[in-house]
Legacy VTK file of the C-alpha trace (Angstrom):
# vtk DataFile Version 3.0
C-alpha trace
ASCII
DATASET POLYDATA
POINTS 561 float
34.364 132.240 171.722
34.794 128.467 171.685
31.666 126.693 172.875
32.642 123.473 174.659
29.973 121.073 175.873
31.115 119.155 178.961
31.166 115.360 178.506
27.908 113.686 179.549
28.194 111.488 182.676
27.129 107.805 182.687
23.410 107.554 181.968
22.752 104.994 184.735
24.332 107.232 187.403
22.295 110.223 186.214
19.009 108.287 186.206
19.687 106.795 189.654
20.505 110.224 191.159
17.506 111.881 189.481
15.227 109.239 190.982
16.774 109.404 194.477
16.610 113.210 194.632
13.374 113.565 192.642
14.941 116.058 190.263
15.076 116.221 186.491
17.880 114.515 184.574
19.574 117.795 183.531
20.231 118.797 187.140
21.229 115.226 188.028
23.683 115.286 185.103
25.205 118.605 186.266
25.668 117.192 189.783
27.330 114.024 188.425
29.683 116.175 186.325
30.769 117.782 189.615
31.426 114.443 191.300
28.140 114.416 193.248
26.823 110.977 192.329
24.995 109.669 195.426
22.201 110.767 197.725
24.684 111.227 200.609
27.075 113.325 198.477
24.132 115.478 197.339
22.960 115.919 200.939
26.460 117.063 201.920
26.514 119.449 198.932
23.056 121.006 199.340
23.116 121.050 203.158
26.628 122.160 204.187
27.235 121.248 207.818
29.606 122.615 210.435
30.433 118.952 211.170
32.271 118.893 207.830
34.830 121.456 209.050
38.004 119.454 209.720
39.921 119.107 212.961
42.583 121.882 212.821
45.158 119.590 214.441
45.223 117.512 211.247
47.378 120.340 209.815
51.054 119.484 210.232
52.768 121.624 212.912
49.476 122.888 214.373
50.359 121.547 217.856
53.733 123.360 217.639
52.007 126.607 216.597
49.492 126.420 219.454
52.195 125.540 222.020
54.340 128.510 220.924
51.402 130.954 221.146
50.408 129.600 224.583
54.033 130.016 225.731
54.046 133.602 224.454
50.852 134.295 226.409
52.287 132.714 229.616
55.541 134.687 229.277
53.780 137.954 228.484
55.550 138.250 225.098
54.514 140.707 222.387
52.957 139.021 219.336
52.964 140.622 215.878
50.335 139.496 213.345
51.878 140.022 209.909
50.024 139.683 206.593
49.945 140.579 202.949
48.181 143.759 201.740
45.517 142.106 199.563
42.056 140.913 200.644
43.235 137.469 201.745
46.088 138.935 203.803
44.190 141.806 205.429
41.184 139.634 206.320
43.538 136.998 207.777
45.352 139.587 209.916
42.015 141.051 211.048
40.706 137.585 211.938
43.701 136.292 213.909
44.405 139.599 215.690
40.763 140.165 216.687
40.534 136.626 218.122
43.860 136.829 219.992
42.845 140.156 221.536
39.849 138.409 223.128
42.273 136.215 225.107
45.454 138.333 225.404
46.257 142.076 225.172
49.853 142.203 223.812
48.956 141.800 220.148
49.665 144.198 217.243
49.297 143.997 213.469
51.655 144.727 210.598
50.873 145.037 206.885
53.912 145.668 204.645
53.887 148.739 202.430
53.253 147.604 198.869
55.769 150.120 197.513
58.512 150.334 200.143
58.563 146.620 201.079
56.820 144.677 198.325
55.051 141.337 198.710
55.468 138.990 201.645
57.698 138.997 204.714
60.170 141.909 204.630
63.418 142.732 206.448
61.815 146.081 207.314
58.948 144.260 209.052
61.377 142.118 211.059
63.371 145.214 212.051
60.101 146.820 213.172
59.413 143.733 215.316
62.878 143.934 216.903
62.633 147.687 217.562
59.276 147.224 219.265
60.192 144.156 221.323
58.101 141.520 219.476
59.452 138.005 219.965
56.830 136.141 217.910
55.580 136.915 214.403
52.580 135.068 212.986
52.767 135.459 209.181
49.500 135.011 207.272
49.002 134.480 203.518
52.774 134.731 202.997
56.063 133.354 204.281
56.302 129.913 202.656
59.357 131.043 200.664
60.819 133.426 203.277
63.814 131.175 204.056
66.336 134.027 204.496
63.890 136.324 206.299
63.002 133.681 208.894
66.734 132.998 209.438
67.339 136.774 209.797
64.554 136.958 212.423
66.036 133.995 214.305
69.341 135.898 214.658
67.314 138.613 216.397
65.605 136.060 218.691
62.274 136.460 216.895
60.267 133.295 216.228
57.983 132.781 213.241
54.747 130.864 212.783
53.847 130.721 209.081
50.235 130.261 207.910
50.288 130.109 204.110
48.516 128.444 201.198
50.941 129.180 198.365
52.948 126.353 196.838
56.114 125.647 198.867
59.546 125.594 197.201
62.094 122.790 197.676
62.953 124.114 201.124
60.580 125.011 203.970
61.569 127.999 206.182
62.952 127.016 209.592
60.075 128.549 211.503
58.644 127.200 214.779
55.635 125.988 212.763
54.682 126.091 209.088
50.957 125.584 208.528
50.357 124.887 204.846
48.202 122.032 203.533
50.218 122.093 200.277
53.331 120.830 202.089
54.414 117.426 200.746
54.509 116.065 204.311
51.065 117.383 205.327
48.095 114.997 205.169
45.346 117.539 205.907
42.212 116.374 204.000
41.746 119.646 202.031
44.634 121.567 200.474
42.812 124.516 198.891
42.233 126.766 201.914
42.987 130.456 201.343
45.384 132.333 203.662
42.530 133.564 205.843
41.239 129.971 205.933
44.573 128.794 207.389
44.347 131.643 209.927
40.871 130.390 210.826
42.242 126.879 211.479
44.826 128.428 213.835
42.248 130.245 215.982
39.993 127.155 215.879
42.923 125.144 217.319
43.605 127.793 219.981
39.955 127.533 221.006
40.134 123.802 221.736
41.881 124.155 225.134
39.438 126.985 225.953
36.470 124.645 225.426
35.283 126.689 222.452
33.294 124.916 219.747
32.964 125.683 216.056
29.811 127.698 216.855
31.947 130.138 218.865
33.925 130.885 215.698
30.981 131.562 213.385
31.295 135.385 213.787
34.740 135.189 212.113
33.410 133.521 208.979
32.367 136.802 207.301
36.117 137.441 206.898
36.827 133.894 205.697
34.019 133.986 203.102
35.275 137.365 201.829
38.795 135.962 201.396
37.555 132.758 199.706
35.571 134.852 197.224
38.365 137.354 196.535
41.193 134.829 196.254
39.236 132.690 193.769
40.072 129.398 195.506
37.984 126.271 194.707
34.427 126.475 196.039
34.237 122.856 197.138
35.145 120.777 200.175
35.803 122.754 203.347
35.805 126.081 201.456
32.179 125.528 200.448
31.130 125.015 204.082
33.112 128.050 205.291
31.745 130.254 202.471
28.167 129.018 202.969
28.129 129.940 206.684
30.267 133.020 206.106
27.690 134.397 203.666
25.002 133.921 206.315
27.097 135.997 208.725
27.665 138.677 206.038
23.911 138.914 205.431
22.690 138.589 209.016
25.291 139.900 211.474
28.493 141.095 209.812
31.269 142.885 211.700
31.061 146.685 211.610
33.614 147.110 208.816
31.806 144.795 206.404
28.463 146.233 207.506
29.776 149.725 206.619
30.879 148.535 203.150
27.470 146.909 202.549
25.799 150.112 203.778
27.686 152.045 201.080
26.884 149.540 198.329
23.139 149.721 199.181
22.786 145.966 198.448
20.225 143.952 200.371
21.202 140.271 200.197
24.772 139.614 199.073
25.849 136.589 197.038
29.455 135.439 196.599
29.481 137.360 193.292
28.481 140.537 195.176
31.329 139.932 197.631
33.767 139.567 194.692
32.608 142.751 192.953
31.417 144.929 195.858
33.273 144.116 199.081
36.624 142.740 197.840
37.650 145.612 195.502
37.089 148.135 198.277
39.207 146.186 200.784
41.861 145.776 198.077
41.748 149.476 197.183
43.274 150.424 200.549
46.475 148.447 199.861
46.545 149.486 196.209
46.124 153.233 196.672
47.239 154.014 200.224
48.105 151.295 202.739
46.668 147.895 203.701
46.475 149.116 207.323
43.302 151.020 206.416
41.623 147.733 205.550
42.676 146.102 208.837
41.490 149.122 210.830
38.141 148.974 209.020
37.722 145.217 209.533
38.619 145.312 213.245
36.733 148.515 214.143
34.318 147.976 217.040
32.416 151.252 216.641
29.991 151.421 213.687
30.202 155.200 213.202
34.000 154.997 213.006
33.684 152.076 210.559
31.430 154.235 208.353
34.168 156.904 208.296
36.829 154.331 207.337
34.528 152.941 204.631
34.022 156.460 203.238
37.826 156.929 202.945
38.153 153.527 201.284
35.353 154.453 198.860
37.491 157.407 197.709
40.521 155.086 197.285
38.332 152.767 195.202
37.078 155.607 192.976
40.696 156.758 192.461
41.700 153.168 191.671
38.989 152.911 188.989
40.113 156.151 187.310
43.734 155.063 187.416
43.228 151.564 186.051
41.150 152.931 183.136
43.829 155.519 182.317
46.701 153.005 182.471
44.737 150.396 180.466
44.188 152.978 177.703
47.923 153.818 177.683
48.862 150.109 177.566
46.487 149.430 174.653
48.005 152.355 172.708
51.491 150.941 173.413
50.513 147.537 171.978
49.036 149.141 168.838
51.935 151.613 168.361
54.496 148.800 168.642
52.418 146.666 166.239
52.205 143.836 168.776
48.562 142.840 168.267
49.546 139.501 166.676
51.970 138.284 169.326
51.309 135.363 171.682
51.843 137.574 174.745
51.213 141.133 175.889
54.183 142.640 177.760
54.021 146.388 178.417
55.998 148.826 180.560
55.852 152.438 181.627
57.885 153.650 184.567
55.243 155.915 186.121
52.397 153.381 186.148
50.926 152.891 189.625
52.138 149.599 191.068
48.867 149.096 192.916
46.754 148.662 189.788
49.009 146.871 187.296
47.394 143.495 188.136
43.960 144.864 187.267
45.368 146.394 184.057
46.813 142.983 183.085
43.326 141.454 183.483
41.808 144.252 181.365
44.344 143.625 178.580
43.389 139.940 178.595
39.756 140.975 178.054
40.938 142.685 174.860
43.665 140.380 173.493
43.174 137.124 175.448
46.772 135.966 175.873
49.272 135.679 178.770
49.987 139.237 179.905
52.553 141.139 181.962
52.351 144.790 182.993
55.601 146.355 184.262
56.322 149.529 186.188
59.403 151.014 187.889
59.887 149.994 191.519
62.993 151.497 193.121
65.940 150.546 190.912
64.120 147.509 189.488
61.075 146.820 187.332
58.093 145.093 188.934
55.318 143.283 187.062
51.987 141.602 187.554
51.341 138.569 185.363
47.929 137.184 184.423
47.116 134.191 182.273
44.366 132.680 180.146
42.383 129.602 181.130
44.439 126.438 180.757
47.907 128.048 180.557
50.313 127.984 183.522
52.035 131.387 183.577
54.041 130.421 186.690
55.759 127.603 184.771
56.358 129.931 181.803
58.093 132.407 184.139
60.247 129.570 185.512
61.573 129.099 181.975
62.547 132.803 181.936
64.166 132.803 185.384
67.622 133.702 183.968
66.295 137.248 183.468
64.217 137.500 186.676
65.386 138.682 190.099
62.489 137.119 192.022
58.957 135.893 191.392
56.101 134.028 193.004
52.433 133.265 192.531
49.989 130.783 191.031
49.099 129.152 187.724
47.027 132.143 186.597
48.535 135.090 188.493
52.074 135.944 189.504
54.346 138.837 190.409
57.997 139.387 189.552
60.881 141.851 189.605
63.813 142.190 187.205
66.639 144.571 186.408
65.868 147.249 183.768
68.659 145.997 181.496
66.992 142.551 181.353
63.544 143.819 180.327
63.889 143.398 176.531
65.627 140.002 176.879
62.907 138.846 179.257
60.153 140.095 176.954
61.657 138.194 174.019
62.163 135.000 176.048
58.633 135.085 177.511
57.132 135.471 174.015
59.266 132.560 172.785
58.311 130.285 175.726
54.581 130.987 175.346
54.693 130.644 171.552
56.373 127.227 171.830
54.303 125.803 174.682
50.762 127.167 174.489
48.032 125.178 172.772
46.867 127.721 170.184
43.246 126.864 171.010
43.769 128.432 174.462
44.129 131.842 172.807
40.406 131.778 171.980
38.199 132.347 175.065
36.222 129.248 175.992
32.716 129.082 177.356
32.205 125.739 179.055
28.613 124.481 178.755
27.080 122.157 181.363
24.024 121.117 179.362
21.924 121.840 176.292
18.277 122.457 177.230
14.988 123.717 175.830
13.234 126.647 177.478
10.435 124.283 178.592
12.830 122.901 181.220
13.257 126.288 182.909
10.592 126.104 185.590
10.531 127.804 189.018
11.552 124.473 190.629
14.439 124.028 188.174
15.662 127.562 188.920
15.250 127.096 192.685
17.499 123.982 192.671
20.136 125.775 190.573
20.124 128.624 193.142
20.624 126.086 195.938
23.889 125.009 194.304
25.391 128.332 195.467
27.848 129.559 196.665
29.443 129.400 193.228
33.128 129.585 192.396
35.939 127.514 190.842
35.063 123.764 190.769
31.423 124.751 191.331
30.668 127.462 188.784
27.133 128.667 188.121
25.732 126.197 185.524
25.906 127.360 181.909
23.275 126.255 179.384
22.968 126.252 175.628
19.609 126.646 173.876
19.319 126.397 170.100
17.014 128.122 167.607
15.632 130.905 169.760
14.195 134.187 168.487
13.990 137.705 169.798
10.485 139.201 170.045
11.588 142.207 167.992
12.413 144.508 170.886
16.085 143.486 171.130
18.434 146.447 171.441
21.868 147.665 172.427
21.910 149.290 175.868
24.376 151.106 178.108
25.960 154.531 177.745
28.127 153.366 174.837
25.734 150.659 173.535
28.115 147.874 174.596
25.453 145.597 176.121
22.694 143.529 174.516
19.145 143.343 175.868
16.747 140.767 174.360
13.408 139.089 175.038
13.780 135.569 173.707
11.421 132.656 173.077
11.758 129.219 171.477
9.509 127.535 168.882
5.777 127.680 169.545
6.340 128.143 173.268
5.394 131.790 173.725
7.040 132.134 177.151
9.691 134.851 176.748
12.764 135.370 178.885
14.292 138.739 179.588
18.014 138.426 178.669
21.024 140.636 179.156
24.467 140.149 177.597
27.150 142.422 179.057
29.732 143.366 176.431
27.710 141.624 173.691
26.269 144.786 172.065
28.007 144.061 168.766
26.095 140.754 168.478
22.861 142.626 167.659
23.266 141.627 163.986
22.971 137.919 164.918
19.493 138.235 166.410
17.412 139.034 163.317
16.444 135.362 162.689
16.930 132.106 164.627
20.085 132.010 166.758
21.732 129.938 169.495
22.572 131.263 172.948
24.796 130.293 175.857
23.706 131.654 179.250
23.320 131.168 182.968
20.176 131.779 185.015
19.718 134.644 187.420
16.904 136.509 189.131
15.759 139.958 188.149
13.735 142.091 190.552
11.700 144.981 189.192
9.046 146.877 191.152
8.988 144.130 193.771
8.380 141.379 191.169
10.983 138.656 190.709
11.497 136.918 187.360
14.041 134.502 185.906
16.558 136.324 183.726
19.060 134.864 181.262
22.616 136.166 181.637
23.939 135.751 178.097
27.554 134.585 177.663
27.527 134.432 173.855
25.237 134.480 170.823
25.732 132.688 167.487
LINES 1 562
561 0 1 2 3 4 5 6 7 8 9 10 11 12 13 14 15 16 17 18 19 20 21 22 23 24 25 26 27 28 29 30 31 32 33 34 35 36 37 38 39 40 41 42 43 44 45 46 47 48 49 50 51 52 53 54 55 56 57 58 59 60 61 62 63 64 65 66 67 68 69 70 71 72 73 74 75 76 77 78 79 80 81 82 83 84 85 86 87 88 89 90 91 92 93 94 95 96 97 98 99 100 101 102 103 104 105 106 107 108 109 110 111 112 113 114 115 116 117 118 119 120 121 122 123 124 125 126 127 128 129 130 131 132 133 134 135 136 137 138 139 140 141 142 143 144 145 146 147 148 149 150 151 152 153 154 155 156 157 158 159 160 161 162 163 164 165 166 167 168 169 170 171 172 173 174 175 176 177 178 179 180 181 182 183 184 185 186 187 188 189 190 191 192 193 194 195 196 197 198 199 200 201 202 203 204 205 206 207 208 209 210 211 212 213 214 215 216 217 218 219 220 221 222 223 224 225 226 227 228 229 230 231 232 233 234 235 236 237 238 239 240 241 242 243 244 245 246 247 248 249 250 251 252 253 254 255 256 257 258 259 260 261 262 263 264 265 266 267 268 269 270 271 272 273 274 275 276 277 278 279 280 281 282 283 284 285 286 287 288 289 290 291 292 293 294 295 296 297 298 299 300 301 302 303 304 305 306 307 308 309 310 311 312 313 314 315 316 317 318 319 320 321 322 323 324 325 326 327 328 329 330 331 332 333 334 335 336 337 338 339 340 341 342 343 344 345 346 347 348 349 350 351 352 353 354 355 356 357 358 359 360 361 362 363 364 365 366 367 368 369 370 371 372 373 374 375 376 377 378 379 380 381 382 383 384 385 386 387 388 389 390 391 392 393 394 395 396 397 398 399 400 401 402 403 404 405 406 407 408 409 410 411 412 413 414 415 416 417 418 419 420 421 422 423 424 425 426 427 428 429 430 431 432 433 434 435 436 437 438 439 440 441 442 443 444 445 446 447 448 449 450 451 452 453 454 455 456 457 458 459 460 461 462 463 464 465 466 467 468 469 470 471 472 473 474 475 476 477 478 479 480 481 482 483 484 485 486 487 488 489 490 491 492 493 494 495 496 497 498 499 500 501 502 503 504 505 506 507 508 509 510 511 512 513 514 515 516 517 518 519 520 521 522 523 524 525 526 527 528 529 530 531 532 533 534 535 536 537 538 539 540 541 542 543 544 545 546 547 548 549 550 551 552 553 554 555 556 557 558 559 560
């Protein structure tokens, strides 16, 4: 791994903030690195307030969206809530539909079938709306590029309201309203909401004429926090406030579906990391293995016993998903070795019977092994479909743009995308993608980077220091858990490889004459055992370990040299 120390902020700013907040200079430096340079900014950061949630009517077209929904309610129209099959989409559909049903009965939900319809708004979904007499579709977490689909719906006298957060193309669909803070002509103060976050702004706006305040919408924030965590959007600005309060709801009074998932995980207090690794994969598993409808039914279920039954079914989907992604990853790794492609700049693999629902996870697993832009293809109807994943610092979306001559359609983000192409174009695409990446990627990006906030001695790690670090949560992009480097540490002689296949590293480390030792665990670092015989340097973050009711500070090792 490359160890990169973040640039130190201006000394005067650090000293001033340390004095104002009565904290040590390391923590003040970390805050300044994150743009928190004054007492007021720190207060806003450490004490998120509901007052910092923006007026929903600052979103362009929000008044049009609200007017159209109110008209639908007055005219007794049927409203269809349509959303993608991933966590962001299913939570958004659950949120908007459950709120609308509190004020109006003629509301139904629709999640497209991952295999029959693919991503986003589908003709099949619009036909379903026509056949069942829906005259308004509210699309969540999708739709920003559905130009033709929205026009097709218009011919059938079906209106669209689009709530999306993906980057718009050159043309905006001709819907009644398009709520997306990333629109060039939208001046909303925060443009990194997830799809469920945009859905939340819509129900917040609908509540205004009903004299509802932000407090009335707190019960919906368990869904918003889950989507923020799963969609890996920046954990700053409005997202931080929504996630902060959403986590409180998750831990104190979650809806039955989330309560049932927590019940199965047997966790007590969930952090954002727990939501990412415990709640989100299970919600996702429904759309991957069966149908996203299962997730919506779970998340909108009013009866706890029924929610427990749904959660049990989803648990089976998740177990199946784990088995499948391990099997496919093994097959993909063999393919790379057999084709002697270990030294390429990209990993592009294809097998026609691979399960479409897990190819994105497989792409991420391959990056863990080879650390380079990766695409995993499978057969989808008469075309090939792929999930793309990238490495930190490289825009895979732009790379795919360069290959568009061989692609039927694609969409996504800087680090994750999806595409389809014709089978006869696969080899040409594979060659072109390799060429584009080879010519444009900074070769340094092919070595995983660990970004270090500060270099410290163990003497700095006090209970107060740890407590302040914990108060910086919830963590996520733009506000990651701080990473520290400590030099010349030693193991007390009991260091060992742990785990069924000895892949993890467990140490008890101390520094110099200071005999305080820290319990340390390094997942996937088992092969570093040879580095810990004498003095060595470590990069780590701080966490809490609870054993027999006793809590201690634990070092989560990122790397050892």
